[in-house]
All heavy atoms as an XYZ file, in Angstrom:
975
protein
N     -11.026     28.024     20.934
C      -9.865     27.436     20.209
C      -8.787     26.967     21.247
O      -8.552     27.577     22.216
C      -9.103     28.526     19.443
C     -10.035     29.012     18.295
S     -10.429     27.768     17.080
C      -9.005     27.660     16.165
N      -8.123     25.756     20.943
C      -7.121     25.377     21.896
C      -5.938     26.191     21.816
O      -5.525     26.973     20.857
C      -6.670     23.971     21.362
C      -7.121     23.999     19.976
C      -8.260     24.940     19.840
N      -5.066     26.272     22.945
C      -3.847     26.925     22.941
C      -2.753     25.889     22.604
O      -2.671     24.961     23.273
C      -3.440     27.517     24.268
O      -4.591     28.393     24.665
C      -2.224     28.259     24.362
N      -2.031     26.271     21.582
C      -0.925     25.353     21.088
C       0.494     25.965     21.112
O       0.489     27.272     20.985
C      -1.178     24.652     19.706
C      -2.426     23.887     19.730
C      -1.273     25.778     18.640
N       1.515     25.235     21.385
C       2.894     25.633     21.195
C       3.649     24.647     20.381
O       3.380     23.461     20.378
C       3.497     25.926     22.474
O       3.518     24.850     23.272
C       2.916     27.050     23.299
N       4.745     25.093     19.753
C       5.533     24.132     19.019
C       6.309     23.245     20.011
O       6.838     23.653     21.109
C       6.556     24.832     18.294
C       5.982     25.377     16.988
C       5.714     26.654     16.751
C       5.724     24.698     15.782
N       5.191     26.838     15.472
C       5.197     25.607     14.802
C       5.863     23.364     15.395
C       4.789     25.249     13.582
C       5.516     23.020     14.086
C       5.010     23.936     13.181
N       6.379     21.927     19.716
C       7.044     21.065     20.496
C       8.371     20.607     19.807
O       9.453     20.592     20.261
C       6.281     19.716     20.919
C       7.018     18.838     21.838
O       7.199     19.144     23.097
O       7.667     17.819     21.366
N       8.202     20.072     18.429
C       9.367     19.570     17.780
C       9.055     19.527     16.336
O       7.819     19.608     15.880
C       9.697     18.158     18.157
C       8.775     17.179     17.894
N       7.744     16.808     18.742
C       8.579     16.290     16.897
C       7.028     15.920     18.250
N       7.531     15.575     17.043
N      10.021     19.502     15.484
C       9.950     18.952     14.059
C      10.609     17.649     13.880
O      11.760     17.362     14.580
C      10.760     20.083     13.209
C      10.858     19.582     11.747
C      10.132     21.407     13.310
N      10.163     16.773     13.161
C      10.586     15.363     13.041
C      11.108     15.060     11.587
O      10.379     15.280     10.676
C       9.408     14.315     13.467
C       9.935     13.019     13.573
N       9.301     12.158     14.533
C      10.946     12.245     13.173
C       9.875     11.139     14.522
N      10.955     11.170     13.714
N      12.420     14.667     11.530
C      12.916     14.551     10.226
C      13.324     12.954     10.169
O      13.428     12.413     11.225
C      14.244     15.196     10.053
C      14.281     16.790     10.164
C      15.640     17.333      9.879
C      13.205     17.422      9.058
N      13.290     12.466      9.068
C      13.766     11.000      8.792
C      15.038     11.054      7.862
O      15.067     11.912      6.964
C      12.704     10.285      8.072
C      11.436     10.053      8.985
C      10.448      9.305      8.278
N       9.144      9.309      8.990
C       8.774      8.337      9.893
N       9.756      7.359     10.123
N       7.700      8.366     10.521
N      15.953     10.270      8.245
C      17.195     10.263      7.533
C      17.870      8.914      7.446
O      17.929      8.223      8.447
C      18.240     11.238      8.308
O      19.571     11.156      7.774
N      18.510      8.442      6.421
C      19.256      7.324      6.393
C      20.560      7.299      7.168
O      21.117      6.481      7.530
C      19.548      7.102      4.914
C      19.357      8.319      4.309
C      18.497      9.217      5.025
N      20.889      8.629      7.558
C      22.223      8.826      8.310
C      21.895      9.938      9.227
O      22.409     11.019      9.056
C      23.283      9.072      7.440
C      24.656      9.221      8.154
O      24.702      9.211      9.343
O      25.680      9.101      7.482
N      21.262      9.756     10.510
C      20.871     10.688     11.264
C      22.115     11.612     11.908
O      22.052     12.664     12.067
C      20.177      9.953     12.536
C      19.651      8.818     11.882
C      20.599      8.455     10.791
N      23.223     10.840     11.943
C      24.413     11.436     12.523
C      24.925     12.497     11.608
O      25.269     13.631     11.903
C      25.494     10.382     12.806
C      26.777     10.906     13.412
C      26.615     11.338     14.910
O      25.899     10.639     15.679
O      27.132     12.391     15.240
N      24.855     12.133     10.329
C      25.284     13.059      9.269
C      24.319     14.302      9.073
O      24.690     15.386      8.965
C      25.480     12.428      7.899
N      23.075     14.026      9.273
C      22.145     15.135      9.271
C      22.261     16.133     10.409
O      22.300     17.252     10.271
C      20.670     14.514      9.238
O      20.476     13.696      8.105
C      19.574     15.611      9.217
N      22.460     15.489     11.617
C      22.615     16.269     12.752
C      24.005     17.086     12.638
O      24.007     18.358     12.958
C      22.774     15.421     14.086
N      24.997     16.497     12.150
C      26.355     17.224     11.920
C      26.140     18.284     10.972
O      26.705     19.470     11.098
C      27.278     16.227     11.469
O      27.586     15.187     12.544
C      28.671     16.868     11.180
N      25.450     18.116      9.822
C      25.096     19.114      8.922
C      24.396     20.293      9.549
O      24.861     21.513      9.446
C      24.398     18.575      7.684
C      24.287     19.428      6.590
C      25.066     19.448      5.545
C      23.269     20.547      6.355
N      24.674     20.426      4.585
C      23.607     21.113      5.062
C      22.303     21.133      7.124
C      22.752     22.230      4.606
C      21.538     22.120      6.577
C      21.814     22.669      5.318
N      23.368     20.005     10.234
C      22.675     21.018     10.915
C      23.451     21.781     11.857
O      23.378     23.001     12.010
C      21.365     20.465     11.646
C      20.211     19.966     10.670
C      19.245     19.086     11.389
C      19.605     21.119      9.932
N      24.380     21.146     12.552
C      25.353     21.778     13.561
C      26.406     22.718     12.818
O      26.552     23.907     13.038
C      26.023     20.745     14.337
C      27.154     21.415     15.384
C      28.007     20.531     15.909
N      28.880     20.027     14.895
C      29.674     18.863     14.876
N      29.476     17.984     15.937
N      30.313     18.498     13.825
N      27.009     22.080     11.738
C      28.110     22.709     11.051
C      27.538     23.910     10.216
O      28.255     24.968     10.116
C      28.845     21.802     10.185
C      29.639     20.779     11.032
O      29.733     20.834     12.371
O      30.152     19.764     10.447
N      26.353     23.775      9.537
C      26.041     24.767      8.699
C      24.996     25.825      9.418
O      25.182     26.993      9.057
C      25.081     24.147      7.449
C      26.043     23.136      6.776
C      24.582     25.338      6.638
C      27.327     23.825      6.198
N      24.114     25.403     10.382
C      23.281     26.314     10.883
C      23.426     26.518     12.406
O      22.597     27.201     13.031
C      21.757     25.781     10.619
C      21.462     25.812      9.094
C      19.998     25.168      8.997
C      21.444     27.147      8.442
N      24.363     25.918     13.029
C      24.774     26.172     14.393
C      23.849     25.380     15.423
O      23.790     25.860     16.573
N      23.204     24.343     14.956
C      22.445     23.516     15.883
C      23.144     22.923     16.881
O      24.362     22.615     16.751
C      21.578     22.340     15.097
N      22.664     22.568     18.143
C      23.280     21.955     19.207
C      22.838     20.483     19.081
O      21.595     20.183     19.084
C      22.901     22.576     20.561
C      23.384     21.786     21.666
C      22.776     22.180     23.061
O      22.039     23.199     23.054
O      22.998     21.523     24.024
N      23.671     19.503     19.020
C      23.351     18.140     18.936
C      23.090     17.575     20.370
O      23.799     17.887     21.352
C      24.487     17.309     18.359
C      24.727     17.720     16.872
C      24.205     15.840     18.462
C      25.924     17.067     16.190
N      22.048     16.883     20.501
C      21.523     16.364     21.833
C      21.394     14.812     21.696
O      20.622     14.295     20.778
C      20.163     16.997     22.241
C      20.308     18.495     22.400
C      19.790     16.210     23.583
C      19.005     19.181     22.472
N      22.202     14.004     22.421
C      22.112     12.530     22.130
C      21.364     11.988     23.477
O      21.480     12.429     24.455
C      23.629     12.045     22.199
C      24.380     12.480     20.893
C      25.735     11.996     20.923
N      26.648     12.725     20.035
C      26.645     12.650     18.719
N      25.707     11.693     18.173
N      27.353     13.295     17.856
N      20.615     11.008     23.050
C      19.768     10.331     24.083
C      19.967      8.808     23.815
O      20.472      8.477     22.695
N      19.391      7.967     24.547
C      19.561      6.497     24.379
C      18.875      6.208     23.027
O      17.688      6.402     22.810
C      18.821      5.857     25.545
C      18.761      6.951     26.616
C      18.783      8.247     25.880
N      19.626      5.639     22.049
C      19.144      5.165     20.740
C      18.607      6.264     19.894
O      17.951      6.016     18.877
N      18.920      7.528     20.144
C      18.340      8.680     19.301
C      19.448      9.859     19.223
O      20.185     10.008     20.118
C      17.016      9.211     19.724
C      17.116      9.787     21.082
C      15.618     10.141     21.500
N      15.131     11.091     20.644
C      13.736     11.044     20.336
N      12.991     10.237     20.894
N      13.288     11.958     19.375
N      19.207     10.628     18.265
C      19.933     11.921     18.169
C      18.951     12.941     17.651
O      18.127     12.786     16.884
C      21.087     11.805     17.067
C      21.894     13.058     17.094
C      20.640     11.499     15.696
C      23.269     12.989     16.431
N      19.000     14.075     18.378
C      18.125     15.188     18.092
C      19.123     16.519     18.018
O      20.162     16.433     18.443
C      17.093     15.443     19.419
C      16.142     14.309     19.478
O      16.052     13.478     18.675
O      15.824     14.208     20.781
N      18.489     17.583     17.697
C      19.221     18.766     17.616
C      18.238     19.989     18.143
O      17.126     19.829     18.043
C      19.838     19.287     16.291
C      20.796     18.159     15.679
C      18.721     19.512     15.253
N      18.855     20.920     18.809
C      18.182     22.185     19.190
C      18.576     23.165     18.150
O      19.765     23.474     17.922
C      18.708     22.602     20.518
C      17.827     23.591     21.132
C      16.479     23.117     21.646
O      16.262     21.957     21.881
N      15.569     24.066     21.591
N      17.659     23.727     17.486
C      17.994     24.613     16.327
C      16.910     25.780     16.340
O      15.847     25.608     16.158
C      17.811     23.802     15.065
C      17.869     24.727     13.677
C      19.318     25.273     13.619
C      17.731     23.767     12.462
N      17.479     26.944     16.660
C      16.685     28.227     16.512
C      15.614     28.229     17.592
O      14.457     28.733     17.370
N      15.708     27.619     18.710
C      14.831     27.465     19.695
C      13.776     26.232     19.611
O      12.907     26.133     20.407
N      13.995     25.515     18.541
C      13.093     24.351     18.386
C      13.842     23.059     18.497
O      14.949     22.999     18.152
C      12.343     24.500     17.074
N      13.173     21.983     18.981
C      13.811     20.629     19.008
C      13.578     19.870     17.665
O      12.293     20.045     17.230
C      13.262     19.861     20.231
C      13.767     18.508     20.253
C      15.106     18.452     20.947
N      15.224     18.684     22.204
C      15.460     17.988     23.318
N      16.041     17.115     23.289
N      15.442     18.250     24.513
N      14.509     19.421     17.081
C      14.256     18.613     15.816
C      14.677     17.221     16.075
O      15.888     16.957     16.542
C      15.293     19.299     14.678
C      14.999     18.383     13.375
C      14.856     20.707     14.470
N      13.772     16.202     16.031
C      14.046     14.846     16.175
C      14.532     14.363     14.778
O      13.916     14.687     13.798
C      12.820     14.089     16.598
C      12.154     14.582     17.828
C      10.831     14.139     18.100
C      12.811     15.270     18.711
C      10.179     14.594     19.273
C      12.280     15.558     19.930
C      10.964     15.278     20.318
N      15.487     13.444     14.733
C      15.998     12.848     13.555
C      15.941     11.230     13.708
O      16.726     10.656     14.333
C      17.486     13.314     13.239
C      17.653     14.859     13.269
C      17.835     12.784     11.886
C      19.009     15.360     13.137
N      14.944     10.767     12.986
C      14.751      9.358     13.099
C      15.571      8.639     11.971
O      15.530      9.155     10.761
C      13.227      9.062     12.958
N      16.138      7.422     12.233
C      16.896      6.684     11.170
C      15.903      6.024     10.332
O      14.928      5.399     10.728
C      17.770      5.811     11.868
C      18.638      4.961     10.745
C      19.674      4.060     11.376
O      19.695      3.874     12.645
O      20.523      3.739     10.649
N      16.135      6.112      9.020
C      15.453      5.452      7.957
C      16.383      4.205      7.473
O      17.410      4.404      7.077
C      15.090      6.209      6.885
C      14.434      5.423      5.638
C      14.167      7.391      7.276
N      15.903      3.006      7.691
C      16.632      1.811      7.245
C      16.055      1.154      5.980
O      14.813      1.405      5.692
C      16.777      0.807      8.231
N      16.910      0.548      5.196
C      16.328     -0.092      4.029
C      15.169     -1.038      4.399
O      15.250     -1.709      5.374
C      17.435     -0.842      3.317
C      18.636     -0.046      3.793
C      18.266      0.357      5.320
N      14.000     -1.001      3.662
C      12.931     -1.816      3.932
C      12.084     -1.327      4.861
O      10.995     -2.034      5.267
N      12.206     -0.162      5.496
C      11.410      0.437      6.446
C       9.986      0.967      5.829
O       9.067      1.327      6.561
C      11.920      1.770      7.058
C      12.893      1.387      8.139
O      12.998      0.130      8.517
O      13.597      2.217      8.671
N       9.873      0.959      4.529
C       8.628      1.300      3.813
C       8.496      2.882      3.811
O       7.477      3.435      3.588
N       9.596      3.568      4.006
C       9.543      5.035      4.029
C       9.862      5.426      2.534
O      10.948      5.038      1.953
C      10.669      5.679      4.942
C      10.747      7.171      4.829
C      10.316      5.214      6.320
N       9.081      6.411      2.048
C       9.207      6.929      0.675
C      10.480      7.710      0.574
O      10.941      8.363      1.442
C       8.036      7.713      0.226
C       6.802      6.922      0.060
O       6.722      5.730     -0.400
N       5.742      7.300      0.693
N      11.077      7.806     -0.702
C      12.126      8.721     -0.957
C      11.787     10.255     -0.761
O      10.573     10.333     -0.996
C      12.566      8.451     -2.395
N      12.701     11.044     -0.530
C      12.392     12.525     -0.458
C      11.709     13.047     -1.768
O      12.175     12.643     -2.873
C      13.609     13.144     -0.066
C      14.793     12.228     -0.467
C      14.064     10.872     -0.541
N      10.679     13.805     -1.690
C      10.195     14.420     -2.793
C      11.058     15.562     -3.331
O      11.899     16.100     -2.754
C       8.706     14.974     -2.294
C       9.026     15.360     -0.905
C       9.927     14.271     -0.431
N      10.828     15.850     -4.627
C      11.381     17.008     -5.204
C      10.648     18.279     -4.973
O       9.358     18.328     -5.169
C      11.709     16.709     -6.728
C      12.369     17.996     -7.440
C      12.437     15.546     -6.948
N      11.227     19.347     -4.435
C      10.588     20.586     -4.224
C      10.199     21.328     -5.447
O      11.183     21.209     -6.361
C      11.271     21.486     -3.153
O      12.636     21.712     -3.758
C      11.348     20.709     -1.845
N       9.213     22.088     -5.514
C       8.159     22.164     -4.547
C       7.134     21.040     -4.728
O       7.092     20.382     -5.792
C       7.573     23.501     -4.895
C       7.691     23.706     -6.409
C       8.997     23.028     -6.712
N       6.520     20.743     -3.697
C       5.461     19.773     -3.621
C       4.436     20.073     -2.712
O       4.500     21.011     -1.811
C       6.126     18.428     -3.221
C       6.886     18.265     -1.948
C       6.235     18.080     -0.717
C       8.125     18.692     -1.864
C       6.867     18.091      0.457
C       8.749     18.657     -0.715
C       8.220     18.391      0.452
O       8.889     18.406      1.732
N       3.207     19.398     -2.626
C       2.115     19.670     -1.747
C       2.602     19.147     -0.300
O       3.332     18.238     -0.183
C       0.879     19.012     -2.215
C       0.311     19.641     -3.489
C      -0.976     19.026     -3.844
O      -1.659     18.350     -3.036
N      -1.256     18.928     -5.089
N       2.038     19.801      0.622
C       2.392     19.328      2.033
C       3.289     20.247      2.585
O       3.384     21.467      2.141
N       4.138     19.799      3.556
C       5.192     20.684      4.184
C       6.187     20.977      3.059
O       6.795     20.213      2.475
C       5.802     19.860      5.246
C       6.952     20.632      6.038
C       6.468     21.983      6.604
C       7.564     19.782      7.015
N       6.321     22.240      2.817
C       7.153     22.825      1.779
C       8.600     23.056      2.252
O       9.583     22.849      1.603
C       6.627     24.103      1.055
C       7.372     24.601      0.056
O       7.448     23.935     -1.152
O       8.043     25.594      0.073
N       8.673     23.718      3.325
C       9.987     24.171      3.816
C       9.924     24.634      5.375
O       8.779     24.750      5.782
C      10.727     25.186      3.072
C       9.963     26.438      3.144
N       8.832     26.896      2.398
C      10.196     27.616      4.020
C       8.500     28.104      2.589
N       9.229     28.493      3.609
N      10.970     24.800      5.989
C      10.948     25.503      7.275
C      11.876     26.643      7.101
O      12.819     26.737      6.487
C      11.178     24.589      8.444
C      12.610     24.038      8.656
C      13.624     24.672      9.200
C      12.811     22.714      8.130
C      14.852     24.187      9.244
C      14.067     22.089      8.291
C      15.131     22.894      8.891
N      11.465     27.756      7.819
C      12.136     29.070      7.791
C      12.905     29.333      9.194
O      12.276     29.167     10.096
N      14.048     29.855      8.961
C      14.878     30.319     10.169
C      15.274     31.782      9.988
O      15.775     32.126      8.886
C      16.191     29.398     10.235
C      15.905     27.879     10.365
C      17.193     27.172     10.125
C      15.239     27.658     11.691
N      15.158     32.581     11.045
C      15.460     33.830     10.997
C      17.044     34.075     11.312
O      17.557     33.268     12.165
C      14.630     34.715     12.125
O      13.430     34.548     11.807
C      15.180     36.154     12.065
N      17.722     34.846     10.512
C      19.092     35.042     10.797
C      19.377     36.605     10.863
O      18.487     37.495     10.438
C      19.940     34.484      9.659
C      19.818     32.997      9.619
C      19.673     35.090      8.339
N      20.501     36.959     11.314
C      20.949     38.356     11.295
C      21.994     38.532     10.217
O      22.891     37.636     10.104
C      21.551     38.726     12.623
C      20.649     38.639     13.831
C      20.276     40.044     14.337
C      19.372     40.041     15.557
N      18.002     40.283     15.376
N      21.964     39.495      9.406
C      22.890     39.796      8.343
C      22.943     38.538      7.445
O      23.870     37.896      7.216
C      24.439     40.059      8.806
C      25.230     40.643      7.805
O      24.727     40.893      6.689
O      26.332     40.975      8.120
N      21.722     38.504      6.748
C      21.501     37.389      5.789
C      22.697     37.154      4.719
O      22.966     36.124      4.424
C      20.094     37.465      5.095
C      19.827     36.040      4.489
C      19.942     38.552      4.202
C      18.283     35.860      4.114
N      23.118     38.276      4.181
C      24.078     38.076      3.150
C      25.398     37.587      3.701
O      26.022     36.867      2.905
C      24.376     39.508      2.429
C      23.174     40.105      1.724
O      22.494     39.251      0.874
O      22.577     41.152      1.832
N      25.822     38.044      4.797
C      27.042     37.372      5.509
C      26.794     35.979      5.767
O      27.719     35.127      5.412
C      27.377     38.166      6.751
N      25.640     35.601      6.261
C      25.357     34.200      6.530
C      25.394     33.433      5.279
O      26.019     32.252      5.230
C      23.990     34.034      7.225
C      23.426     32.591      7.320
C      24.029     34.704      8.544
N      24.730     33.892      4.239
C      24.722     33.155      2.838
C      26.074     33.004      2.440
O      26.447     31.930      1.944
C      23.765     34.016      1.860
N      27.005     34.016      2.465
C      28.257     33.865      2.022
C      29.069     32.803      2.823
O      29.866     32.060      2.233
C      29.113     35.219      2.186
N      28.895     32.806      4.191
C      29.546     31.908      4.948
C      29.076     30.465      4.642
O      30.007     29.559      4.528
C      29.211     32.150      6.477
C      29.813     31.156      7.440
C      29.366     31.374      8.922
O      29.085     32.633      9.180
O      29.440     30.605      9.722
N      27.878     30.131      4.518
C      27.466     28.775      4.231
C      27.816     28.463      2.742
O      27.930     27.177      2.495
C      26.017     28.520      4.700
C      25.036     29.390      4.030
C      25.900     28.657      6.175
C      23.656     28.997      4.254
N      27.718     29.326      1.937
C      28.097     29.073      0.426
C      29.542     28.556      0.359
O      29.893     27.582     -0.366
C      27.916     30.220     -0.379
C      28.029     29.887     -1.855
C      27.711     31.120     -2.744
C      26.178     31.149     -2.882
N      25.639     32.088     -3.856
N      30.426     29.203      1.235
C      31.817     28.835      1.201
C      31.882     27.337      1.793
O      33.044     26.727      1.587
C      32.560     29.801      2.153
N      30.900     26.786      2.490
C      30.931     25.465      3.001
C      30.343     24.486      2.042
O      30.174     23.288      2.264
C      30.231     25.370      4.312
C      30.917     26.176      5.458
C      29.915     26.044      6.682
C      30.621     26.847      7.850
N      29.892     26.775      9.059
N      30.057     25.013      0.887
C      29.523     24.164     -0.219
C      27.979     23.824     -0.270
O      27.623     22.933     -1.004
N      27.271     24.608      0.558
C      25.874     24.484      0.602
C      25.164     24.819     -0.653
O      25.510     25.901     -1.264
C      25.099     25.174      1.732
C      23.620     25.166      1.746
C      25.703     24.608      3.104
N      24.267     24.163     -1.110
C      23.509     24.356     -2.447
C      22.381     25.458     -2.114
O      21.662     25.231     -1.286
C      22.923     23.158     -2.938
C      22.012     23.346     -4.232
C      21.348     22.191     -4.754
O      21.477     21.034     -4.111
O      20.452     22.305     -5.595
N      22.350     26.480     -3.027
C      21.233     27.472     -2.778
C      20.248     27.080     -3.888
O      20.679     27.063     -5.054
C      21.843     28.893     -2.947
C      22.513     29.397     -1.684
C      23.736     28.865     -1.225
C      21.854     30.351     -0.985
C      24.213     29.395     -0.068
C      22.381     30.834      0.235
C      23.662     30.368      0.636
N      19.032     27.107     -3.504
C      17.928     26.960     -4.510
C      17.352     28.342     -4.835
O      16.731     28.455     -5.906
C      16.893     25.995     -4.091
O      16.309     26.446     -2.900
C      17.434     24.586     -3.892
N      17.570     29.329     -3.971
C      17.305     30.711     -4.297
C      18.288     31.576     -3.573
O      18.485     31.462     -2.383
C      15.885     30.988     -3.626
C      15.332     32.451     -4.140
C      13.977     32.684     -3.616
C      13.432     33.905     -4.146
N      13.028     33.942     -5.505
N      18.927     32.338     -4.389
C      20.008     33.232     -3.673
C      19.332     34.245     -2.876
O      18.165     34.597     -3.133
C      20.856     33.886     -4.901
C      21.558     32.959     -5.695
C      22.764     32.376     -4.849
O      23.377     33.222     -3.956
O      23.170     31.163     -5.245
N      20.033     35.079     -2.014
C      19.403     36.047     -1.232
C      18.696     37.110     -2.125
O      19.218     37.564     -3.117
C      20.579     36.724     -0.492
C      21.583     35.626     -0.325
C      21.492     34.832     -1.673
N      17.588     37.273     -1.789
C      16.656     38.290     -2.528
C      15.638     39.106     -1.590
O      15.223     38.445     -0.646
C      15.749     37.378     -3.557
O      16.528     36.541     -4.259
C      14.829     38.270     -4.335
N      15.533     40.260     -1.819
C      14.535     41.070     -1.144
C      13.185     40.767     -1.680
O      13.005     41.258     -2.937
C      14.848     42.524     -1.194
O      16.128     42.778     -0.473
C      13.891     43.351     -0.359
N      12.220     40.152     -1.035
C      10.893     39.752     -1.656
C       9.836     40.808     -1.528
O       8.893     40.819     -2.263
C      10.483     38.429     -1.211
C      10.359     38.470      0.359
C      11.441     37.225     -1.581
C       9.533     37.311      0.963
N      10.033     41.574     -0.459
C       9.107     42.863     -0.269
C       9.916     43.662      0.652
O      10.858     43.279      1.409
C       7.906     42.389      0.255
C       7.671     41.831      1.505
C       6.386     41.370      2.067
N       6.365     40.571      3.241
C       6.491     39.183      3.362
N       6.598     38.560      2.167
N       6.427     38.577      4.397
N       9.454     45.007      0.752
C      10.112     45.944      1.740
C      10.347     45.288      3.022
O       9.290     44.873      3.691
C       9.446     47.055      1.642
C       8.571     47.143      0.302
C       8.367     45.675      0.084
N      11.546     45.344      3.612
C      11.741     44.801      4.921
C      11.971     43.336      5.069
O      12.204     42.805      6.250
N      11.965     42.539      4.007
C      12.063     41.066      4.059
C      13.071     40.593      2.980
O      12.830     40.679      1.793
C      10.765     40.373      4.002
C      11.009     38.915      4.185
C       9.763     40.746      4.996
N      14.171     39.943      3.476
C      15.206     39.361      2.517
C      15.289     37.849      2.805
O      15.418     37.487      4.082
C      16.385     40.111      2.697
C      17.484     39.768      1.644
C      18.537     40.876      1.505
N      19.724     40.546      0.766
C      19.688     40.696     -0.657
N      18.531     41.117     -1.268
N      20.738     40.268     -1.386
N      15.192     37.076      1.817
C      15.203     35.658      2.091
C      16.275     34.807      1.120
O      16.698     35.587      0.108
C      13.809     34.969      1.719
C      13.507     35.155      0.240
C      12.738     35.596      2.670
C      12.347     34.276     -0.102
N      16.557     33.723      1.440
C      17.237     32.785      0.541
C      16.748     31.342      0.835
O      16.189     31.203      1.955
C      18.767     32.903      0.438
S      19.454     32.589      2.137
N      16.874     30.396      0.030
C      16.700     28.963      0.222
C      17.865     28.256     -0.015
O      18.610     28.425     -0.930
C      15.507     28.630     -0.658
C      14.219     29.005     -0.132
C      13.683     30.198     -0.526
C      13.350     28.174      0.665
C      12.306     30.609     -0.111
C      12.133     28.578      1.070
C      11.581     29.671      0.692
N      18.082     27.160      0.869
C      19.156     26.205      0.719
C      18.529     24.851      0.818
O      17.501     24.564      1.272
C      20.317     26.410      1.800
C      19.594     26.254      3.291
C      20.843     27.788      1.771
C      20.721     26.227      4.366
N      19.270     23.914      0.225
C      18.915     22.476      0.257
C      19.783     21.853      1.370
O      20.936     21.777      1.302
C      19.234     21.850     -1.075
C      18.669     20.435     -1.110
C      18.642     19.850     -2.633
N      18.310     20.774     -3.639
C      16.900     21.037     -3.956
N      15.873     20.671     -3.195
N      16.786     21.880     -5.099
N      19.080     21.151      2.171
C      19.566     20.454      3.457
C      19.687     19.045      3.048
O      19.410     18.567      1.967
N      20.110     18.159      3.930
C      20.203     16.725      3.836
C      18.761     16.180      3.434
O      17.761     16.711      3.763
C      20.508     16.204      5.259
C      21.233     17.252      5.938
C      20.422     18.579      5.384
N      18.833     15.212      2.619
C      17.602     14.558      2.165
C      16.745     15.469      1.221
O      15.486     15.229      1.294
C      16.827     13.756      3.212
C      17.479     12.496      3.651
C      18.663     12.837      4.643
O      18.368     13.427      5.620
N      19.805     12.386      4.250
N      17.334     16.483      0.719
C      16.668     17.416     -0.122
C      15.688     18.431      0.777
O      14.891     19.104      0.061
N      15.775     18.515      2.075
C      15.120     19.368      2.856
C      15.230     20.869      2.420
O      16.424     21.228      2.274
C      15.326     19.276      4.388
C      15.015     17.936      4.848
C      14.706     20.326      5.187
C      15.615     17.529      6.238
N      14.139     21.545      2.175
C      14.270     22.888      1.687
C      14.256     23.818      3.034
O      13.241     23.668      3.792
C      12.966     23.249      0.828
O      13.205     24.658      0.394
N      15.187     24.748      3.212
C      15.261     25.538      4.397
C      15.335     27.021      3.914
O      16.202     27.296      3.045
C      16.547     25.142      5.272
C      16.491     23.703      5.660
C      16.657     26.087      6.372
C      17.850     23.093      6.116
N      14.502     27.728      4.422
C      14.605     29.140      4.073
C      15.236     29.927      5.261
O      15.052     29.618      6.392
C      13.090     29.745      4.046
C      12.938     31.223      3.801
C      11.478     31.789      3.816
O      10.582     31.170      4.244
O      11.392     32.932      3.393
N      16.035     30.846      4.834
C      16.845     31.737      5.855
C      16.206     33.086      5.501
O      15.959     33.399      4.294
C      18.217     31.711      5.676
C      19.009     30.331      5.764
C      20.493     30.514      5.554
C      18.728     29.808      7.079
N      15.783     33.814      6.552
C      15.230     35.200      6.214
C      15.678     36.173      7.359
O      15.947     35.821      8.407
C      13.673     35.039      6.236
C      12.869     34.847      7.471
C      11.658     35.640      7.541
C      12.543     33.353      7.514
N      15.648     37.419      6.852
C      15.999     38.623      7.750
C      14.957     39.612      7.547
O      14.588     39.891      6.349
C      17.270     39.125      7.372
C      17.647     40.242      8.393
C      19.197     40.754      8.200
O      19.644     40.490      7.203
O      19.569     41.506      9.090
N      14.330     40.077      8.642
C      13.330     41.061      8.597
C      13.963     42.445      9.084
O      14.447     42.453     10.280
C      12.102     40.788      9.419
C      11.339     39.498      8.919
C      10.198     39.284      9.839
N       9.714     37.941      9.540
C       8.808     37.638      8.602
N       8.425     38.539      7.827
N       8.405     36.403      8.374
N      14.187     43.381      8.184
C      14.879     44.551      8.726
C      14.415     45.747      7.610
O      14.374     45.446      6.390
C      16.432     44.354      8.425
C      17.198     45.521      9.198
O      16.916     46.661      8.900
O      18.006     45.184     10.028
N      14.211     46.927      8.183
C      13.780     47.940      7.406
C      14.807     48.437      6.479
O      14.484     49.119      5.395
C      13.446     49.170      8.270
C      12.246     48.902      9.217
C      12.008     50.169     10.161
C      10.733     49.779     11.070
N      10.609     50.678     12.038
N      16.057     48.017      6.721
C      17.109     48.467      5.482
C      16.747     47.767      4.141
O      17.477     48.338      3.137
C      18.404     48.030      6.075
C      18.729     46.630      6.151
C      20.155     46.419      6.787
C      20.459     44.884      6.958
N      21.740     44.738      7.693
N      16.055     46.641      4.098
C      15.805     46.213      2.773
C      14.532     46.773      2.197
O      13.427     46.476      2.651
C      15.557     44.601      3.010
C      16.832     43.976      3.538
C      16.719     43.319      4.762
C      18.018     43.958      2.883
C      17.793     42.663      5.290
C      19.079     43.382      3.491
C      19.075     42.700      4.793
O      20.152     42.142      5.153
N      14.663     47.533      1.118
C      13.663     48.150      0.416
C      13.615     47.817     -0.966
O      14.495     47.327     -1.587
C      13.695     49.688      0.607
O      14.932     50.115      0.099
C      13.551     50.201      2.123
């Protein structure tokens, strides 16, 4: 079997600047600008954000859930405090913080272009 490691996640947006700003303001991403592009560093992963212009032939975002890539998950510390903080910023929750099994608490938020983002905390205190 080959050895693989993550390199990046690639998003498409009609407004890459707004998407990068949302990721920074809501999830603490670091914006990285390069010639003709904007990326973010988020949770140890590089996220490329490509611009979508009218007539590019790019489909509209699907409504979740759907087949294919469903969401990406980010680990946080103190999920309830994080949820309260981002809820105060007006972020839409598609699933409120919930303990799904002993030791795992999750919530889902809707990001730019309808991206589904899971926040999760693994801690024995959740039973």
